[in-house]
C-alpha positions as CSV (number, residue, x, y, z in Angstrom):
1,X,-4.6,-45.8,94.2
2,X,-5.2,-49.5,94.5
3,X,-2.7,-51.5,96.5
4,X,-1.0,-54.3,94.7
5,X,-1.9,-57.8,94.9
6,X,-0.5,-60.2,97.2
7,X,1.5,-63.0,95.3
8,X,1.4,-66.2,97.8
9,X,1.5,-70.1,97.2
10,X,-2.1,-72.4,98.3
11,X,-0.9,-75.9,98.5
12,X,2.2,-75.4,96.2
13,X,0.0,-73.6,93.4
14,X,1.3,-69.7,92.6
15,X,-1.8,-67.6,93.3
16,X,-2.8,-63.7,93.5
17,X,-5.0,-62.3,96.4
18,X,-6.0,-58.8,97.4
19,X,-3.8,-56.6,99.7
20,X,-4.9,-56.7,103.0
21,X,-6.4,-60.4,102.8
22,X,-6.5,-62.7,105.9
23,X,-6.7,-66.4,106.1
24,X,-10.5,-65.9,106.7
25,X,-10.9,-63.9,103.9
26,X,-8.8,-66.3,101.9
27,X,-11.2,-69.6,102.8
28,X,-14.3,-67.5,102.0
29,X,-12.7,-66.8,98.3
30,X,-12.0,-70.5,98.0
31,X,-15.6,-71.6,98.7
32,X,-14.4,-74.4,101.1
33,X,-16.5,-75.4,104.3
34,X,-14.4,-73.6,106.9
35,X,-15.9,-76.5,109.5
36,X,-13.7,-79.2,107.5
37,X,-10.3,-77.5,106.8
38,X,-7.1,-77.3,108.8
39,X,-4.8,-74.3,107.7
40,X,-1.2,-74.0,107.8
41,X,0.6,-70.8,107.3
42,X,4.3,-71.0,106.5
43,X,4.5,-74.2,108.1
44,X,2.3,-72.9,111.2
45,X,-0.9,-74.2,112.0
46,X,-3.7,-71.2,112.3
47,X,-6.0,-72.1,114.7
48,X,-9.7,-71.1,113.4
49,X,-10.4,-68.6,116.0
50,X,-7.4,-66.8,114.4
51,X,-8.4,-67.0,110.9
52,X,-10.1,-63.4,110.6
53,X,-6.9,-61.6,112.3
54,X,-4.0,-63.4,110.6
55,X,-3.0,-61.2,107.7
56,X,-1.5,-62.9,104.9
57,X,2.0,-61.5,103.4
58,X,3.6,-61.4,99.9
59,X,5.6,-64.6,99.6
60,X,3.7,-66.6,102.2
61,X,2.8,-70.4,101.7
62,X,-0.5,-71.7,102.8
63,X,-1.6,-75.1,102.8
64,X,-5.3,-76.0,103.0
65,X,-6.4,-79.7,104.1
66,X,-10.0,-80.7,103.7
67,X,-11.0,-83.4,106.0
68,X,-13.5,-85.9,104.3
69,X,-15.5,-88.2,106.4
70,X,-16.8,-91.5,105.6
71,X,-16.1,-95.1,106.3
């Protein structure tokens, strides 16, 4: 039996992800360049080194900030 999806919020938008998802798998799903991202989980910044080990839970609120270079 497949686990129920998690209901999370990304940048204020509701979204479903697979049970067992991590910050790292979420970044891959969003197809964003990880080297230019900052991720906040429930108002706490998650260091890139911890993305794969940081599991998501139902009701989590994630903010993803994409840095853009230029001048």
